[in-house]
C-alpha positions in Angstrom: 10.2 0.1 3.0 12.4 -2.9 4.0 9.6 -5.4 4.8 6.0 -6.1 3.9 3.4 -4.7 6.2 1.1 -7.4 7.9 -2.2 -6.3 9.4 -4.3 -3.4 9.2 -2.4 -1.0 11.2 1.0 -2.1 9.6 -0.7 -1.2 6.4 -1.9 2.0 7.5 1.6 3.0 9.0 3.1 2.3 5.4 0.7 4.5 3.5 1.3 7.3 6.1 4.9 7.0 5.4 4.6 6.9 1.6 2.8 10.0 1.9 5.5 11.7 4.3 8.1 10.6 1.9 6.5 11.8 -1.0 3.4 14.3 -0.6 2.8 14.2 -4.5 2.5 10.7 -4.8 -0.7 9.1 -6.7 -1.9 5.9 -7.8 -3.9 6.7 -11.1 -5.5 4.0 -13.2 -4.7 1.2 -10.8 -5.5 -2.4 -11.3 -6.4 -4.4 -7.9 -6.6 -8.3 -7.9 -7.9 -10.6 -5.1 -7.5 -14.0 -4.5 -8.9 -15.6 -1.2 -6.7 -13.5 1.3 -4.2 -12.5 -1.0 -4.6 -9.2 -2.8 -2.3 -7.1 -5.0 -2.6 -3.3 -6.6 -0.3 -2.0 -9.4 
């Protein structure tokens, strides 16, 4: 992906694209952080 998805629809499309590119992708034991309107998952 070349750019950061902005908005709910764009994030949804990015996740769909991730699973289409690699159907076995998994996020196990993830960590999630939220600060105001900024969020990150690793």
